[in-house]
TIMIDREN-189812 format. One line per field, with one value per residue: residue number from 0; residue in one letter; chain; x, y, z of N, C-alpha, C in turn. Coordinates in Angstrom, 2 decimals. Layout:
N
resi: NUM_...
resn: A_...
chain: A_...
n_east: X_...
n_north: Y_...
n_up: Z_...
ca_east: X_...
ca_north: Y_...
ca_up: Z_...
c_east: X_...
c_north: Y_...
c_up: Z_...
REM end
This chain:
292
resi: 0_1_2_3_4_5_6_7_8_9_10_11_12_13_14_15_16_17_18_19_20_21_22_23_24_25_26_27_28_29_30_31_32_33_34_35_36_37_38_39_40_41_42_43_44_45_46_47_48_49_50_51_52_53_54_55_56_57_58_59_60_61_62_63_64_65_66_67_68_69_70_71_72_73_74_75_76_77_78_79_80_81_82_83_84_85_86_87_88_89_90_91_92_93_94_95_96_97_98_99_100_101_102_103_104_105_106_107_108_109_110_111_112_113_114_115_116_117_118_119_120_121_122_123_124_125_126_127_128_129_130_131_132_133_134_135_136_137_138_139_140_141_142_143_144_145_146_147_148_149_150_151_152_153_154_155_156_157_158_159_160_161_162_163_164_165_166_167_168_169_170_171_172_173_174_175_176_177_178_179_180_181_182_183_184_185_186_187_188_189_190_191_192_193_194_195_196_197_198_199_200_201_202_203_204_205_206_207_208_209_210_211_212_213_214_215_216_217_218_219_220_221_222_223_224_225_226_227_228_229_230_231_232_233_234_235_236_237_238_239_240_241_242_243_244_245_246_247_248_249_250_251_252_253_254_255_256_257_258_259_260_261_262_263_264_265_266_267_268_269_270_271_272_273_274_275_276_277_278_279_280_281_282_283_284_285_286_287_288_289_290_291
resn: M_R_N_E_M_T_M_Y_T_L_K_P_I_V_S_L_P_R_I_L_H_H_R_K_M_M_Y_E_M_R_N_I_H_E_E_S_T_D_D_H_T_E_A_E_N_K_I_V_P_D_I_T_E_Q_S_P_L_P_E_Y_N_A_L_E_A_R_Q_E_K_I_L_A_Q_L_A_E_L_K_K_Q_V_S_T_L_S_G_F_L_K_Q_T_N_Q_V_A_V_I_N_K_S_V_T_N_Q_K_A_V_N_V_N_L_I_I_N_V_N_P_K_R_P_P_Y_F_I_S_A_L_Q_N_L_W_E_D_T_D_I_K_V_Q_T_Y_V_H_S_S_I_N_K_E_G_S_F_V_Y_Q_S_T_T_N_S_P_K_N_N_I_I_N_L_S_L_I_W_K_D_V_E_D_L_Q_L_V_S_G_L_H_S_Y_C_I_T_G_E_T_N_F_L_R_Y_I_S_R_L_I_N_S_H_N_Y_E_N_S_D_C_I_E_K_L_N_T_T_D_L_I_L_D_L_C_H_S_L_Y_F_E_E_S_S_K_K_K_Q_E_I_L_S_L_I_A_D_K_L_N_I_N_K_R_K_L_D_I_A_D_I_A_A_W_S_T_I_K_Q_I_F_P_N_K_Y_P_P_K_L_N_K_W_F_E_A_C_E_K_I_F_I
chain: A_A_A_A_A_A_A_A_A_A_A_A_A_A_A_A_A_A_A_A_A_A_A_A_A_A_A_A_A_A_A_A_A_A_A_A_A_A_A_A_A_A_A_A_A_A_A_A_A_A_A_A_A_A_A_A_A_A_A_A_A_A_A_A_A_A_A_A_A_A_A_A_A_A_A_A_A_A_A_A_A_A_A_A_A_A_A_A_A_A_A_A_A_A_A_A_A_A_A_A_A_A_A_A_A_A_A_A_A_A_A_A_A_A_A_A_A_A_A_A_A_A_A_A_A_A_A_A_A_A_A_A_A_A_A_A_A_A_A_A_A_A_A_A_A_A_A_A_A_A_A_A_A_A_A_A_A_A_A_A_A_A_A_A_A_A_A_A_A_A_A_A_A_A_A_A_A_A_A_A_A_A_A_A_A_A_A_A_A_A_A_A_A_A_A_A_A_A_A_A_A_A_A_A_A_A_A_A_A_A_A_A_A_A_A_A_A_A_A_A_A_A_A_A_A_A_A_A_A_A_A_A_A_A_A_A_A_A_A_A_A_A_A_A_A_A_A_A_A_A_A_A_A_A_A_A_A_A_A_A_A_A_A_A_A_A_A_A_A_A_A_A_A_A_A_A_A_A_A_A_A_A_A_A_A_A_A_A_A_A_A_A
n_east: -70.83_-69.29_-66.82_-64.21_-62.21_-59.12_-58.86_-56.41_-53.62_-50.64_-47.35_-44.61_-42.01_-39.51_-38.76_-39.14_-37.49_-39.37_-37.79_-34.78_-31.78_-29.63_-25.91_-23.19_-23.20_-21.74_-23.49_-26.49_-29.88_-32.94_-35.93_-38.40_-40.94_-41.63_-43.12_-42.22_-39.84_-38.99_-35.99_-33.96_-34.56_-33.73_-31.22_-30.04_-30.83_-29.40_-26.69_-26.18_-26.52_-23.88_-21.95_-22.60_-21.88_-19.38_-16.09_-14.04_-10.59_-7.71_-5.21_-6.34_-7.54_-4.97_-3.67_-5.36_-5.32_-2.79_-2.43_-4.53_-3.01_-0.44_-1.35_-2.37_0.23_0.97_-0.82_0.23_2.66_2.78_1.21_3.42_5.08_3.91_3.58_6.37_7.11_5.66_7.03_9.84_9.50_8.86_11.05_12.70_11.63_11.88_15.26_15.67_14.82_16.11_18.57_18.16_18.08_20.56_22.21_21.90_23.44_24.18_22.69_23.17_21.88_21.06_18.26_15.57_12.64_9.75_7.16_4.40_3.15_0.45_0.35_1.17_4.25_3.58_4.24_6.98_7.72_6.70_8.21_10.87_10.99_9.37_11.18_13.85_16.35_16.85_18.09_17.04_17.85_16.80_16.76_15.41_14.13_13.20_11.37_11.20_8.41_6.30_5.50_6.19_7.36_6.39_5.07_5.42_5.78_9.18_12.40_15.45_18.09_19.95_21.45_22.42_23.95_23.38_22.49_21.44_20.92_19.57_18.96_17.81_16.42_14.01_12.08_10.10_7.35_5.59_3.55_1.32_1.16_3.21_6.89_9.18_12.19_14.18_17.34_17.89_17.27_15.57_12.89_10.06_8.92_5.61_3.46_2.75_1.98_3.15_6.09_6.31_6.18_8.89_10.72_10.73_11.68_14.10_15.27_15.68_14.76_12.77_10.85_7.57_7.15_8.50_7.34_5.87_3.41_0.66_-1.82_-1.79_0.56_-1.11_-3.48_-1.74_-0.84_-3.09_-4.42_-2.66_-3.21_-5.60_-5.43_-3.99_-5.79_-7.68_-6.89_-7.51_-10.20_-13.46_-15.79_-17.33_-18.75_-17.91_-15.34_-15.61_-16.50_-14.51_-12.60_-13.87_-13.75_-10.51_-10.46_-11.78_-10.11_-7.63_-5.73_-6.59_-6.04_-3.60_-0.29_2.11_3.06_2.98_4.13_1.47_-0.30_0.96_0.57_-2.28_-2.37_-1.08_-2.40_-5.28_-4.77_-4.01_-6.55_-8.86_-8.74_-10.43_-12.76_-12.65_-13.66_-15.58_-14.37_-11.73_-10.85_-9.32_-6.56_-6.54_-4.84_-3.21_-1.30_-1.14_0.80_2.95_4.51_4.81
n_north: 34.87_32.51_32.68_30.13_28.20_27.11_24.14_23.75_25.98_25.85_26.42_27.40_25.57_26.73_29.88_31.75_34.33_37.09_38.18_36.38_36.85_35.93_34.42_35.58_34.45_32.63_32.03_32.28_31.12_31.14_31.60_28.88_29.18_31.70_34.66_34.85_36.76_39.10_39.67_38.01_37.38_40.00_40.02_37.77_39.21_41.29_40.56_38.70_40.59_41.63_39.92_38.84_41.11_41.63_42.70_40.97_40.46_41.87_40.63_37.84_38.20_38.52_36.08_34.13_34.41_34.17_31.17_30.42_31.00_29.14_27.09_26.92_26.85_24.42_22.76_23.41_22.75_19.68_18.80_19.38_17.63_15.22_15.49_15.25_12.62_10.65_10.94_10.41_7.82_6.82_7.10_5.59_2.84_2.84_3.14_0.01_-1.61_-1.19_-1.57_-4.12_-5.16_-4.75_-6.10_-8.74_-12.21_-12.90_-15.85_-19.38_-21.95_-25.54_-27.28_-29.96_-31.10_-32.54_-33.09_-33.25_-34.48_-33.51_-31.52_-28.27_-26.41_-23.75_-21.58_-21.05_-19.81_-17.27_-16.82_-16.26_-14.25_-12.65_-11.56_-10.13_-10.29_-12.59_-15.62_-18.49_-21.22_-23.98_-27.57_-30.57_-33.71_-37.14_-39.36_-42.83_-43.67_-41.97_-42.03_-39.77_-36.47_-33.39_-29.85_-26.89_-23.13_-21.99_-20.44_-21.82_-21.18_-18.22_-15.67_-13.04_-11.18_-11.97_-11.56_-13.75_-17.26_-19.91_-23.01_-25.36_-28.60_-30.03_-32.90_-35.07_-36.82_-39.14_-38.30_-37.19_-34.35_-31.39_-31.97_-31.32_-32.58_-32.92_-33.35_-33.93_-36.57_-37.66_-36.17_-34.40_-31.53_-30.90_-30.01_-26.85_-24.10_-24.41_-24.81_-22.73_-20.79_-22.00_-21.15_-18.82_-17.85_-18.03_-15.96_-12.66_-9.95_-10.95_-12.13_-12.36_-12.32_-10.29_-8.37_-5.00_-4.46_-6.44_-6.90_-7.60_-9.75_-11.50_-11.92_-12.84_-15.02_-16.71_-16.47_-18.51_-20.81_-21.03_-21.75_-23.94_-25.80_-26.06_-28.15_-30.66_-30.80_-31.88_-31.28_-29.51_-27.34_-26.41_-25.96_-23.50_-21.77_-21.37_-20.38_-18.13_-16.65_-16.30_-14.36_-12.57_-11.92_-10.95_-8.15_-6.70_-4.47_-3.40_-1.86_-3.64_-7.15_-9.99_-13.26_-14.11_-13.37_-15.01_-17.65_-17.92_-17.07_-19.59_-21.64_-21.10_-21.78_-24.14_-25.58_-24.43_-23.10_-21.67_-21.15_-19.03_-16.28_-13.42_-11.20_-11.08_-10.79_-8.74_-8.66_-11.59_-10.97_-9.23_-10.96_-12.91_-11.51_-10.54_-12.38_-14.77
n_up: 65.43_67.51_69.21_69.43_71.78_73.59_75.62_77.04_77.49_76.23_76.86_74.72_73.59_72.57_71.97_69.42_67.22_65.58_63.14_62.03_61.98_60.08_59.90_57.72_54.18_51.18_49.50_48.51_49.66_48.24_50.04_50.22_50.88_51.10_49.36_45.91_44.32_42.05_42.01_40.98_39.11_37.58_38.54_36.53_33.97_34.14_34.30_31.80_29.51_30.26_29.75_27.20_25.62_26.34_24.53_22.41_23.35_22.00_22.31_22.03_19.14_17.50_18.34_17.04_14.44_14.02_14.52_12.35_10.10_10.70_10.26_7.57_6.49_7.50_6.13_3.21_3.05_3.90_1.43_-0.18_0.81_0.06_-2.63_-3.34_-2.22_-3.78_-6.52_-5.57_-4.84_-7.30_-8.55_-6.69_-7.77_-10.23_-10.58_-8.94_-10.09_-12.54_-11.63_-10.89_-13.41_-14.21_-12.78_-13.26_-13.61_-17.04_-18.45_-19.36_-19.86_-20.42_-21.33_-21.64_-23.04_-23.08_-25.45_-27.12_-30.43_-30.94_-29.34_-30.05_-29.15_-29.55_-27.80_-27.88_-30.21_-29.93_-27.69_-28.54_-29.93_-28.31_-25.98_-26.01_-25.49_-25.10_-26.45_-27.56_-28.43_-30.57_-30.91_-32.35_-31.73_-31.86_-30.27_-29.94_-29.46_-31.28_-34.24_-36.66_-36.31_-34.60_-36.23_-36.47_-36.28_-35.91_-34.53_-35.41_-34.40_-33.90_-35.18_-33.85_-31.38_-27.86_-24.46_-22.88_-22.97_-23.70_-24.45_-25.97_-25.93_-27.73_-27.74_-29.43_-28.53_-27.06_-25.26_-22.34_-21.56_-21.76_-20.54_-18.70_-18.40_-15.39_-14.65_-11.95_-9.95_-11.97_-12.10_-13.37_-14.38_-15.09_-17.86_-20.00_-18.70_-16.54_-17.36_-18.58_-16.00_-14.96_-16.93_-16.73_-14.21_-14.51_-15.11_-14.28_-15.48_-17.16_-15.09_-13.97_-11.10_-9.88_-10.08_-8.60_-8.33_-6.91_-7.75_-10.66_-10.42_-9.18_-11.09_-13.54_-12.10_-11.91_-14.62_-15.98_-14.31_-15.08_-17.74_-17.56_-16.50_-18.33_-19.80_-18.47_-18.61_-19.82_-20.65_-23.02_-22.77_-20.58_-21.05_-22.38_-20.52_-18.90_-20.64_-21.14_-18.61_-19.05_-21.19_-19.71_-17.88_-18.98_-20.05_-22.79_-23.97_-22.95_-24.09_-24.14_-24.58_-22.40_-20.43_-19.47_-21.57_-23.73_-22.61_-22.99_-25.46_-26.91_-25.68_-26.62_-29.56_-29.30_-28.60_-28.95_-31.91_-33.67_-32.44_-29.95_-28.12_-29.54_-28.11_-28.28_-30.55_-31.98_-29.81_-30.43_-33.08_-32.90_-31.20_-32.97_-34.65_-33.32_-32.27_-33.96
ca_east: -70.11_-68.82_-64.90_-63.38_-61.26_-58.99_-58.93_-55.42_-52.70_-49.04_-46.22_-43.83_-40.65_-38.65_-39.51_-38.32_-38.22_-40.05_-36.85_-33.92_-30.47_-28.60_-24.86_-22.92_-22.99_-21.31_-24.40_-28.21_-31.10_-34.38_-37.12_-39.31_-41.93_-41.98_-43.20_-40.74_-39.49_-38.42_-34.66_-33.14_-35.03_-33.16_-29.59_-29.83_-31.55_-28.29_-25.61_-26.48_-26.09_-22.95_-21.09_-22.82_-21.45_-18.07_-15.48_-12.39_-8.97_-7.24_-4.36_-7.09_-7.33_-4.25_-3.23_-6.16_-4.84_-1.64_-3.30_-5.14_-1.27_0.30_-2.21_-2.03_1.52_1.40_-1.20_0.76_3.79_2.05_1.02_4.54_5.98_3.00_4.34_8.03_6.91_5.34_8.30_10.83_9.18_8.90_12.44_13.42_11.18_12.84_16.56_15.79_14.24_17.77_19.78_18.46_18.66_22.21_23.51_21.69_24.31_24.20_22.14_23.36_21.34_20.40_16.74_15.09_11.32_9.27_6.13_3.29_3.03_-0.78_0.08_2.65_4.89_3.25_5.10_8.42_8.11_6.55_9.26_12.08_10.33_9.29_12.05_14.77_17.81_17.33_18.40_16.39_18.34_16.29_17.09_14.41_14.26_12.18_11.20_10.23_6.75_5.64_6.83_6.84_7.28_5.39_5.23_5.34_7.11_10.08_13.40_16.24_18.75_20.01_23.11_22.68_24.42_22.33_23.00_21.28_20.96_18.59_19.42_16.34_16.46_12.70_12.16_8.51_7.21_3.94_3.17_-0.30_1.36_4.58_7.20_10.54_13.02_15.13_18.25_17.61_16.01_14.82_11.46_9.72_7.99_4.52_2.86_2.95_2.37_4.77_7.31_6.42_6.62_9.91_11.83_10.45_12.22_15.19_15.87_15.31_14.09_11.49_10.13_6.60_6.87_9.41_6.06_5.60_1.81_0.61_-3.06_-0.90_1.23_-2.46_-3.69_-1.14_-0.86_-4.41_-4.39_-1.86_-3.62_-6.96_-4.75_-3.63_-6.85_-8.26_-6.18_-7.86_-11.55_-13.88_-16.95_-17.09_-19.33_-16.73_-14.10_-15.77_-16.87_-12.60_-11.87_-14.85_-12.97_-9.36_-10.84_-12.46_-8.69_-6.68_-5.86_-6.31_-5.83_-1.75_0.62_2.98_2.41_3.60_3.73_0.03_-0.64_1.79_0.29_-3.36_-2.55_-0.91_-3.31_-6.44_-4.05_-3.95_-7.81_-9.85_-8.56_-11.54_-14.01_-12.58_-14.56_-15.23_-13.89_-10.25_-10.23_-8.42_-6.07_-5.55_-4.54_-2.08_-0.74_-0.15_1.62_4.40_4.60_5.24
ca_north: 33.90_32.20_31.99_28.97_28.23_26.03_24.03_23.95_26.79_25.32_27.08_27.12_24.96_27.50_31.22_32.35_35.92_37.16_38.28_35.59_37.35_34.63_34.80_36.04_33.29_32.96_32.00_32.31_30.63_31.91_30.73_28.61_29.26_33.16_34.91_34.94_38.20_38.95_39.82_36.86_37.46_41.24_39.96_37.47_40.22_42.27_39.70_38.56_41.47_42.32_38.97_39.22_42.91_41.94_42.33_39.95_40.98_42.09_39.26_36.74_37.73_38.22_34.34_33.38_34.66_33.21_29.69_30.24_30.63_28.07_25.88_26.79_26.16_22.73_22.27_23.51_21.28_18.26_18.38_19.38_15.98_14.04_14.90_14.67_11.04_9.91_11.17_9.40_6.47_5.89_7.22_4.15_1.54_2.40_2.22_-0.90_-2.30_-1.12_-2.42_-5.75_-5.82_-4.54_-6.72_-10.23_-12.45_-13.88_-16.97_-20.40_-23.54_-26.37_-27.64_-30.92_-30.89_-34.15_-32.56_-34.58_-33.50_-33.23_-30.20_-28.05_-25.47_-22.26_-20.67_-21.22_-18.92_-16.13_-16.49_-16.14_-13.14_-11.17_-12.07_-9.69_-10.52_-13.91_-16.23_-19.64_-22.60_-25.18_-28.77_-30.98_-35.01_-37.89_-40.69_-44.25_-43.95_-42.01_-42.20_-38.66_-35.17_-32.25_-28.85_-25.68_-22.21_-21.23_-20.14_-22.87_-20.50_-16.94_-14.95_-11.22_-11.98_-11.72_-11.52_-15.17_-18.20_-20.86_-24.42_-25.85_-29.73_-30.56_-34.18_-35.30_-38.18_-39.82_-37.86_-36.26_-33.20_-31.18_-32.21_-30.70_-33.39_-32.43_-34.46_-34.56_-37.85_-37.91_-35.93_-33.69_-30.44_-31.28_-28.85_-26.02_-23.34_-24.57_-24.55_-20.83_-20.17_-21.98_-20.55_-16.74_-17.28_-18.02_-14.57_-11.66_-9.08_-11.50_-12.93_-11.63_-12.36_-9.09_-6.97_-4.31_-5.10_-7.50_-7.59_-7.98_-10.98_-12.73_-11.97_-13.67_-16.44_-17.07_-16.96_-19.22_-21.87_-21.52_-22.37_-25.28_-26.46_-26.43_-29.46_-31.67_-30.35_-32.37_-30.75_-28.37_-26.39_-25.92_-25.12_-22.37_-20.87_-21.40_-19.40_-16.96_-16.23_-15.74_-13.26_-11.24_-11.29_-10.66_-6.66_-6.98_-2.98_-2.97_-1.82_-4.79_-8.58_-10.88_-14.17_-14.56_-13.36_-16.31_-18.71_-17.71_-17.36_-20.73_-22.36_-21.20_-22.08_-25.70_-26.38_-23.07_-22.02_-21.16_-20.70_-18.07_-14.90_-12.05_-9.64_-11.42_-10.99_-7.76_-8.87_-12.43_-10.91_-8.61_-12.02_-13.58_-10.69_-10.28_-13.82_-15.58
ca_up: 65.68_68.65_69.17_69.96_72.75_73.70_76.78_77.62_76.89_76.44_76.61_73.92_74.41_72.15_71.22_68.04_67.16_64.03_62.02_61.88_61.50_59.51_59.35_55.85_53.27_50.15_48.72_49.64_48.47_48.78_51.21_49.30_51.75_50.91_47.99_44.81_43.76_40.59_41.85_40.53_36.92_37.30_37.67_35.34_32.85_34.23_33.88_30.50_28.59_30.41_28.94_25.64_25.40_26.10_23.21_22.45_23.84_20.96_22.18_21.20_17.91_16.65_18.48_16.46_13.22_13.86_14.20_11.02_9.16_11.07_9.53_6.22_6.41_7.31_4.45_1.85_3.35_3.69_0.29_-1.06_0.95_-0.57_-4.16_-3.18_-1.37_-4.56_-7.17_-4.96_-4.86_-8.37_-9.00_-5.94_-8.21_-11.52_-9.69_-8.04_-11.58_-13.08_-10.81_-10.70_-14.73_-14.80_-11.90_-13.75_-14.61_-18.25_-18.60_-20.40_-19.41_-21.41_-20.82_-22.50_-22.60_-23.60_-25.93_-27.90_-31.74_-30.90_-28.67_-30.52_-28.42_-29.74_-26.86_-28.06_-31.11_-29.23_-26.51_-29.39_-30.60_-27.02_-25.43_-27.18_-24.67_-24.84_-27.89_-27.15_-29.66_-30.58_-31.47_-32.12_-31.56_-32.29_-29.77_-30.62_-28.83_-32.13_-36.16_-36.64_-35.54_-34.78_-37.23_-35.82_-36.69_-34.75_-35.00_-34.66_-33.98_-34.26_-35.25_-33.35_-29.72_-27.03_-23.14_-22.08_-24.26_-23.45_-25.72_-25.79_-26.40_-27.66_-27.96_-29.63_-27.66_-27.12_-23.60_-21.94_-21.35_-22.03_-19.42_-18.74_-17.62_-14.50_-14.00_-10.26_-9.81_-13.46_-11.67_-14.42_-14.28_-16.02_-18.25_-20.43_-18.23_-15.58_-18.11_-18.63_-14.85_-14.60_-17.62_-16.54_-13.29_-15.02_-15.99_-13.63_-16.26_-17.53_-13.96_-13.81_-9.93_-9.58_-10.21_-7.63_-8.48_-6.72_-8.18_-11.53_-10.34_-9.18_-12.35_-13.97_-11.96_-12.26_-16.28_-16.14_-13.84_-15.74_-19.02_-17.39_-16.11_-19.99_-20.61_-17.99_-18.54_-20.60_-20.95_-24.18_-22.14_-19.20_-21.34_-22.67_-19.34_-18.63_-21.77_-21.34_-17.52_-19.35_-21.72_-18.70_-17.12_-20.15_-20.04_-24.25_-24.21_-22.90_-24.90_-23.70_-24.15_-21.51_-20.48_-19.55_-23.07_-24.37_-22.48_-23.40_-27.18_-26.89_-25.23_-27.43_-30.72_-29.31_-28.02_-29.46_-33.02_-34.36_-31.36_-29.00_-27.75_-30.41_-28.20_-28.47_-32.06_-31.96_-29.34_-31.12_-34.42_-32.28_-31.00_-34.43_-35.70_-32.76_-31.60_-35.70
c_east: -69.45_-67.16_-64.88_-62.03_-60.62_-58.76_-57.52_-54.56_-51.39_-48.37_-45.16_-42.70_-39.35_-39.14_-38.25_-38.44_-38.51_-38.89_-35.34_-32.48_-29.34_-26.91_-24.57_-22.42_-22.54_-22.63_-26.13_-29.26_-31.99_-35.28_-38.13_-40.74_-42.59_-42.10_-42.48_-41.14_-38.78_-36.89_-33.97_-33.12_-33.80_-32.37_-29.65_-30.00_-29.93_-26.98_-25.80_-26.08_-24.53_-21.92_-21.28_-21.99_-20.22_-17.32_-14.10_-11.61_-8.25_-5.79_-4.85_-6.94_-6.09_-3.25_-3.95_-5.53_-3.44_-1.67_-3.11_-3.34_-0.48_-0.32_-2.47_-1.14_1.88_0.71_-0.70_2.24_3.40_1.79_2.35_5.61_4.85_3.77_5.26_8.00_7.03_6.46_9.38_10.61_8.72_10.00_13.17_12.95_11.57_14.40_16.69_15.64_15.64_18.38_19.58_18.82_20.09_22.66_23.06_23.02_23.79_23.65_22.74_22.82_20.97_19.21_16.33_13.43_10.76_7.72_5.59_2.83_1.51_-0.95_1.28_3.12_4.96_4.34_6.49_8.71_7.78_7.64_10.38_11.92_9.87_10.63_13.38_16.37_18.10_17.41_18.11_16.75_17.35_16.80_15.87_14.73_12.95_12.18_10.39_9.03_5.81_6.48_6.72_6.61_6.46_5.68_4.58_6.35_7.90_11.36_14.55_17.60_18.97_21.75_23.30_22.89_23.23_23.10_22.36_20.50_20.51_18.75_18.38_16.22_14.81_12.46_10.31_8.55_5.91_3.59_1.97_0.17_2.94_5.39_8.90_11.16_14.17_16.09_18.37_16.48_14.88_13.09_11.55_8.73_6.78_3.60_2.92_3.49_3.32_5.91_7.29_7.03_8.37_10.92_11.53_11.17_13.67_16.16_15.19_14.52_12.65_10.54_8.88_6.86_7.91_8.54_5.76_4.07_1.24_-1.12_-2.23_-0.41_0.01_-2.87_-3.51_-1.01_-2.31_-4.87_-3.89_-2.15_-5.29_-6.72_-4.37_-4.89_-7.79_-8.13_-6.89_-9.48_-12.10_-15.14_-16.74_-17.63_-18.62_-15.71_-14.34_-15.88_-15.17_-12.62_-12.63_-14.11_-11.59_-9.84_-10.95_-11.17_-7.94_-6.82_-5.59_-6.41_-4.11_-1.30_1.57_3.00_3.32_3.37_2.56_-0.22_0.04_0.97_-1.28_-3.23_-2.45_-1.79_-4.86_-5.92_-4.08_-5.74_-9.11_-9.37_-9.21_-12.87_-13.73_-13.73_-14.65_-14.46_-12.21_-9.68_-9.02_-6.66_-5.27_-4.81_-2.96_-1.13_0.26_0.77_3.16_4.62_5.04_5.94
c_north: 33.63_31.82_30.83_29.18_26.86_25.45_23.97_24.98_26.21_26.37_26.58_26.69_26.19_28.86_31.35_33.77_35.70_37.23_37.64_36.56_35.94_35.14_35.13_34.80_33.66_33.00_31.71_32.11_31.10_30.94_30.11_28.83_31.13_33.56_35.17_35.96_38.16_39.69_39.09_37.02_38.68_41.00_39.06_38.48_40.94_41.59_39.39_39.54_41.61_41.11_38.94_40.23_42.79_41.95_41.72_40.74_41.03_40.74_38.24_36.82_37.72_36.76_33.64_33.50_33.84_31.72_29.34_30.25_29.77_26.72_25.73_26.68_25.07_22.16_22.16_22.32_20.17_18.21_18.50_18.05_15.19_13.90_14.29_13.03_9.82_9.89_10.10_8.07_5.70_6.00_5.84_2.83_1.57_1.75_0.97_-1.92_-2.22_-1.53_-4.10_-6.30_-5.88_-5.97_-8.34_-10.72_-13.08_-14.96_-17.87_-21.12_-24.06_-26.99_-28.33_-30.76_-32.26_-33.24_-33.70_-33.73_-33.03_-31.89_-29.64_-27.06_-24.27_-21.42_-20.44_-20.01_-17.27_-16.13_-15.45_-14.58_-11.74_-11.01_-11.44_-10.04_-11.50_-14.73_-17.65_-20.20_-23.47_-26.53_-29.47_-32.78_-35.78_-38.95_-41.93_-43.99_-43.08_-42.22_-41.35_-37.22_-34.44_-30.92_-27.85_-24.53_-21.67_-21.09_-21.30_-21.99_-18.86_-16.54_-13.39_-11.92_-11.04_-12.05_-13.35_-15.96_-19.65_-22.38_-25.22_-27.27_-30.32_-32.05_-34.78_-37.03_-38.31_-39.44_-36.89_-34.91_-33.02_-31.20_-31.59_-31.47_-32.97_-33.50_-34.37_-36.12_-38.07_-37.27_-35.10_-32.74_-30.50_-29.79_-27.57_-24.43_-23.41_-24.19_-23.06_-20.28_-20.44_-21.44_-18.91_-16.75_-17.39_-16.60_-13.18_-10.46_-9.60_-12.10_-12.40_-11.56_-11.27_-8.13_-6.34_-4.37_-6.03_-8.14_-8.09_-9.02_-12.06_-12.99_-12.98_-15.04_-17.32_-17.38_-18.03_-20.57_-21.75_-22.08_-24.05_-26.23_-27.07_-27.72_-30.83_-31.79_-31.27_-32.31_-29.88_-27.17_-25.72_-25.25_-23.96_-21.45_-20.04_-20.20_-18.04_-16.13_-15.30_-14.61_-12.03_-10.65_-10.73_-9.20_-6.75_-5.50_-2.74_-2.95_-3.06_-6.19_-9.33_-12.39_-15.05_-14.53_-14.77_-17.63_-19.18_-18.30_-18.99_-21.95_-22.93_-21.80_-23.42_-26.13_-25.71_-22.82_-21.55_-20.58_-20.04_-16.75_-14.34_-11.29_-10.03_-11.19_-9.60_-8.20_-10.24_-12.21_-10.29_-9.67_-12.55_-12.99_-10.78_-11.55_-15.11_-14.83
c_up: 66.76_68.20_69.77_70.80_73.17_75.51_77.73_76.69_77.32_76.14_75.55_74.40_73.79_71.13_70.13_67.54_65.77_62.56_62.86_61.32_61.66_59.44_57.70_55.33_52.46_48.63_49.42_49.00_49.50_49.26_50.40_49.95_51.68_49.76_47.39_44.79_42.71_40.85_41.15_39.14_36.86_37.22_36.75_34.01_32.92_33.70_32.38_29.37_28.66_29.61_27.52_24.83_25.35_25.03_23.37_22.56_22.39_20.69_21.23_19.80_17.21_17.13_17.51_14.89_12.86_13.89_12.90_10.13_9.35_10.42_8.20_5.85_6.55_6.00_3.12_2.10_3.29_2.41_-1.11_-0.72_0.32_-2.17_-4.16_-3.19_-2.63_-5.97_-6.63_-5.10_-6.09_-8.84_-8.30_-7.11_-9.34_-11.24_-9.52_-9.12_-12.27_-13.04_-10.80_-12.35_-14.60_-14.00_-12.35_-14.39_-16.14_-17.70_-19.58_-19.63_-20.55_-20.24_-21.97_-22.08_-23.65_-24.01_-27.54_-28.74_-31.53_-30.10_-28.87_-29.69_-28.99_-28.72_-27.17_-29.26_-30.56_-27.70_-27.26_-29.87_-29.52_-26.34_-25.79_-26.82_-24.65_-26.08_-27.38_-28.64_-29.18_-31.16_-31.20_-32.56_-32.04_-31.25_-30.47_-30.50_-30.26_-33.55_-36.40_-35.81_-35.65_-35.56_-36.28_-36.36_-35.61_-35.28_-34.54_-34.20_-34.68_-34.07_-34.28_-31.63_-29.07_-25.41_-22.63_-23.72_-23.33_-24.55_-25.00_-26.63_-26.27_-28.28_-28.13_-29.40_-27.26_-25.32_-23.17_-22.18_-21.28_-20.89_-19.56_-17.90_-17.01_-14.46_-12.54_-10.15_-11.10_-12.73_-13.31_-13.87_-15.56_-16.19_-18.40_-19.89_-17.13_-16.15_-18.64_-17.50_-14.29_-15.57_-17.28_-15.17_-13.36_-15.21_-15.14_-14.12_-16.68_-16.34_-13.80_-12.29_-9.35_-9.60_-8.72_-7.75_-8.29_-7.19_-9.59_-11.47_-10.13_-9.90_-13.52_-13.43_-11.79_-13.55_-16.66_-15.43_-14.61_-17.25_-18.60_-16.98_-17.19_-20.24_-20.21_-17.97_-19.66_-21.04_-21.68_-23.46_-20.89_-19.73_-21.75_-21.60_-18.83_-19.29_-21.56_-20.44_-17.81_-20.14_-20.92_-18.04_-17.69_-20.14_-21.51_-24.52_-23.95_-23.91_-25.02_-23.45_-22.91_-21.08_-20.38_-20.86_-23.76_-23.98_-22.95_-24.85_-27.30_-26.66_-26.64_-29.18_-31.00_-29.13_-28.79_-30.61_-33.54_-33.34_-30.12_-28.94_-28.92_-29.89_-27.98_-29.76_-32.33_-30.83_-29.87_-32.14_-33.79_-31.95_-31.92_-34.78_-34.96_-32.13_-32.73_-36.15
REM end
């Protein structure tokens, strides 16, 4: 084999020693051009067991136990506060209701309504029997627009003393719907359900708008509106649909009847005496016993 020879030999510009002496560094990186060694792996294998085998300090255990105890006490305290808050809320509601009832001044008003004999005001007897603290005294008159007065069951007057007195003058007249005659500019409040709204607002103990349950208040308003709309609906099919919706909204299993039941019962007697949904049978019978 022939030895190769260079034509010209150049002197190196910088001569480096074979072994370099580096300054002391905090972290020394391995030379990537050298062969790898297992020193780093051995160091890792040495460090990891040292960390995993460390035992926790007793102070940490005591602190953790104390935190768990405090969290348990806070949870118990939260539970007690929640229970007490619910109890105080119920007590406050009862106190507010009782205060509004006791502070209610006795009501003594005179009201005049025009009623068509074809639509007897069945609600009057219902109010007389349901509102035990109110005496509704009824006097009937006949307007010249009709020949005879209508007929329905009611109490003209009662002898038992009651806090509130409503002197109701009922005029049988040829009108499309019930009219509450107002002395101010002779304006009228039209509609049986609107009259029920008006008369309920006269007495705080019977004002459904004082209810704390918004859902119940909205349901009562909806039932009253649906009952009012039935008088203006000409389609029999549409009337049955509205009546079915009223039946769905009525709480037929509740113990105490209210103004929504009065409106629905009176409307059914006027428009659907024998055509109401079967699921209202039990409710209608209960209304008949209490309201008449």
